N, C-alpha and C positions, 0 to 999 in steps of 0.2 A: 964774314964781313965784320969790321970793327964798329963799335958803337958810334964813333964820330962820323962814320960814312953813311949812316942810315938816312939822315935828313937829306943829304945830297942825292942819294939814290931815290928817295921818294919824290923829290923835285924833278928828277929826270923822268920818272914815270908820268908825272903830271904833264910835263912838256910833250910827251909822246901820246897824250890822251889815253893813258893806260891805268891811271890811278883809280882804284876801286874803293867803294864804301858800301856799307851794309844798309839798305833801306829797312826801315822798321815798320812792321805790320801791327796794326792795332785792332785787327778783326780776325776771325777764323779764316782759314783758307777757303777760297771760293772765287767765282767770277767777279764779284763786287767786293773790293777790299779798301781799307784805309791804310795808306802808306805815307809815312812822314806827315801825318795830319791831314792829308787830302784824299778824297774819294776817287777811285779809279775803276774802270772796267779792265780787268787784268787778263793778259794772255802770256803769262810767265811761268805758270805752275806745271809741274810734272804729275799733278793729280788728275791723270787722264780720264778716269771714270767718275770723278767727282765724289770720291769716297772719304776724303780726309775729314769731312764734317758730317758724315752719314750717321743718322741716329742709332742704327744697329751697332755700328762700331763704337760709338761713344758709350752706349749702354754696356757693351761687352767690356770696355775698358773700366768703367765704373764698377761693374760687378767683379772684375778681376782685382781691382784695388781692394774692394771690400773683403775678398777671400784671401788674397796673397800678400796684401800690403803694397808698398810703393817700390821696394827694391828686392833684388834677388839675393843679395848678401854675400855672394861668393862666385867663383868661377864654376863653370859647368862640371869640371872634374873634381871639385872639392865638395861643395854642398849647395851649389846654386842651380842645379838642373831640376827645375820644378816639373810637376806633372803637366802643367800648361805647355812648357817647352816640348816635352815628349809628345803630347797630343798634336801640337802644331806640326812637328816634324813628320809624324805618321800621316797626317792629313795632307801635307804638301807632297809627300811621296806618292800617295794614292792619287792625288789630283794630277800629278805629272805622269803617272803610270810608270814610275821608276821604283826600284827596290828600296831606296833609302834616301833621306834628306837630312841635312845638318843646317841649323840656323846660326846666323852671325848678327852682330850688332849693326853692321853696315855692309854695303856692297864693296866698299874699299877694303875692309878687313877680310871679306870672303875672297877677293882677288889675291890679296897677299897670301892668304892661307893656301889656296890651291896651287898657285904657281911655285911658291917656294917649297912646297911639300913634294911636288912631282918632279922638279928639275933642280939641278945644282951644278957644281963644277964638273966639267967634262960633258955636260949636256948642252942642248941648244933650244932656244925658244924663238919662235917666228911670230911677229906681231904686225898687224896692219898699222900704217903710219898715222892714222887718225883715231886709233884706239883711245879710250878714256885714260886719263892720267893715272888712275889707280892700277890699271893693267901695266902701264909702262913702269911704274914704280915697283910693282911686283916682279917684273922681268929683271930689272936691275938688281933688286935685292936677292934674287935667286942665285946670282953669281954664275948662271949659265951663259953661254955665248948668246948675245942678244942681237937678233937679226930683224930689221924692219923692212917690210915690203911695201911697195907703192899701193895706194888705196885700192882695194878690190882687184888687184892685178895678179891673177892666178899664174900667169907665165913667170912673172918676177918671183913669186913665192916658190914655184917649182924649181926655178934655177937655184935659189938659195938652199932649198931642201936637198937637191941633188949634189950640191957642192960642199955641203957641211957634214963632215963625219961627226957623229955624236953617239954616245951610249943611249940617250933617251932624247926624244924630240917632242916639242909641244907647240901647237899652233894656237894662238890666242887672238880672238876677235870679238868685237861688239856685234851682236846679232842685228841690232838697230843702232846706228851711230847717232850719238846724242846731240851733236851740233849740225849734222847734215840731214838727218831723218831718213837717209837711205839705208839699205840693208846689205849684210854680207851674203855672198853666194854660198849658202850653207851646204847645199848638195855637192857642189863642185869642191868645196873645201874638204868635205868628208872623203871624196874620192882621192884627193891628194893625201889625206891623213892615212887612208888605207894603203896607198901605194908606198908610202915612206914610213909606215908603222909609227905614226905620231899621234899623241893625244890631240884632240880637238876640243879646246876650251871655249865655251860660248858664254859671254857676258850679255844676258838678255834683260838688262835693267829696264830698257824702254820697249820691250816686246811683251813681257809677262803681263797678263791681264788684258792685253789689247789684241795681240796676234793669235792666230790658231784657236779660235773660239774661246779665248781668254787664257788658255793654258800656256801660251807663249809661242815663240818662233819654232820650237822643236816640231810642233804639230802642223806646221805648214810644209814640213819635210819629213814624212813618216819614217824614212830610213834612219833618221837620226835618233829617234826616241828609243832608248834602251840599247843603243849601239855601244859595245864595250870600249871604244876609243873616245866616246863623247862624254865630256863633263859639262854640266849645265849649272849656271848661276842665274838667279833672279833676285831682284830687290823687292822689298815689301813696303817701300816708302814712296813709290810713284803711283802706278795704277791701283795698287792695293790700298793706298791711302794711309799707311801706318808708319812703320819704321823697320829697319833690319834687312836681312837678306837670307837666302838659302842656297846651298849647293846640293845638287841631286845627282845620283848615279848609282853605281853598284854598292852593295852592302860593304864589300871589301874596301872600296874607295873611301866611303864615309868613315869606316873604322880606322883607316890609315890617317885621315885628317884629324880625327879625334886624338890620335896618339902623336902626331908630328906637327900639326899646324900651330905655329907660335901665336898667331893672332887670334886663335881660338882658345888655346890652353891658358895663356897668360893674361886673360881679361875677365872682368866680372860679367856674368851673364846678364842679358837684358832683363828688365823687370818682367815678371810673368804676366802682369796685366797687359803688356804690349803683345805678348803671344796670344792672349785671349782675343784682343782686338783683331789680330791678323787672322785668327780662325774665323771670326765673324766676316772678315773681308772676303775670304774664299767663298763663303756661302752666298754673299751678295753678288760676287762676280758670276757665280754659277746660276743663280736664280733670277738675275736681272740682265739678260742678254740685250735688252733694249738699250742699255747704256752704250754698248759697243755700236749698235746700229745708229744711234744718235750721233756718236762721234764720227762714224764713217760719213754720215750725211754732211756734217760740218766741214770735214776735210774736203769733200767733193765741192761744196758750195764755195769755199775760199779759193780752191785751185781753179775752178771754172772762171771766177772773177779775175784771178791773176793772169791766166792765159789770155783772156779777152783784152786786158788792159796792159799787157806786156810788162808786168812787173818782173824784176830779176829774181823770180821765185825758183828755188832749187827743186830738183826732182825728188819727190817724197810722197809716199802713200800713207804715211804715219801721222800722228798728231803733231810731230815736229815739222814746222813749215818755215824754213829759213829764207829770208830775203837778203841776198848777197849785195852788200854796198861796196866793200873793199877798203875804203879809207876810214881810219879810226875817227877822225874829226867829223866826217860826214855822217857816219852811223850814229854818233852821239847827237848830232843835230836832228836827225830823223826821229830818234827816240824822244828828244825834247819836244818836238812838234806834236808827236802823238800824246805826250803827257799833257800838253796845253789843251788838247782836245779831250782830255779825260781818260786816255787809254794808257795802260802800263804794258809796254812791250820792251823787253830787255835788249840792250845793245851788247853784243858779244864781240870781244876784241882779242887779239893775240895777248898772251900765249895760249889761250883756250882754243883758238882756231889759228890756222896758218897765217903767216904774214900776208897782207893784201886781201884778206877774205873776211874782214869784219862784217857783221851781219845783224839784222834784226832777227831774233829767234822767236817766232810766233808759236805758241804752244796752245793747242785747242783741247778742250775737255768736254765730257758729256754733260757737265753742269751748265755750260753755255747754252743760251737760247738762240734760235735763228736770228732774232733781232740783234743779238750781240754780234753775230758774225757779220750781219749787214752793216752795223755801225763801224766795225773794224774795216770793212771794205771801203766804206765812204771816207774814213780817215786816211787810209792808205792812198786813196785816189787824190788826196790833196797834196801829196808829196811830189815834188818835181823830180821824177826818176831820171829825166835827161840830165839834170844837173848832178845827180848822184853818180850817174855813169861817167860823166866828165871827170868828176873828182876821184873816181875809182882808180884812175891811172896815176894820180898824184902820190907822192910819198906820204906815208902815214904820219 
């Protein structure tokens, strides 16, 4: 795009109710936050277990800074792989029950690393249509044949697998879908991966720490854990409350990534103090299972209210509870009404979600109280859902 075209393009986004801006927080992450100078009860964070402001993690970070300083100084392969990074990787592997783990600065860079290291020209990658953008970018950058199958449609996936000759195949999915809150059929996907000798890559950004007793979606499907075709990725900035990501699998896989993954090789390692905070997060997740129980109760409380009141609530058993509005303008109006009531619930619009499926993305955390959930229910009850349904059919 030429420089003179940018202003017109921004105006076009505004006309389509797609122009975005960054709200500014003036408080630590938590249910009660100050955003743009106003106080809100927030249902917007992926801090599912309420660990982002946990004192044990903050103490570990402070101690890490005192010991290691504030920066790593180099890439992992040069002189930036500190003992804290090594300890975190070993603890993550043990936590997941897998031979090895490798840490990254973000889930985005982890996805780029895995996909581009395992497939390339002459290969094929098969991706769910509602995968996270980072997976789509990784698939495109790999230069493999990029095949997208309809969301959770195993018949469509198998037809693509059967009709695509390729030296190496990889199936890439979100274990929990970030905007829908539903889950990939992991057991059936593994069956297809075995049948067609394909890698199965699981982005479990929104399952790690929450699903499977906290160890993630792998452990709700025991056949997947340790399977030679399965590659597992978890982020550490959501339920774990800190930052970064890890990829786990065989020792050979991790060694291959260390030697070939460009987004690992050519970047400065995360500060070792971050690794210390992540190590503390693993201990809290293990030692405070009541956080998951609280979260489960919050989910059930909201969903029971939604069913009774006929809200357009998507099917989800996860902390991600989308309310599908459809029309961009209508969802912005709904979010604005909630803000007037003192609640911050984000309006999610295309291209983050498909056209005609704009939504309120309600995100629940263990740090919320029952009274917070009840306040959200009361506020949602004040929205005219019939009017929203009517506007859903209108052009965005």
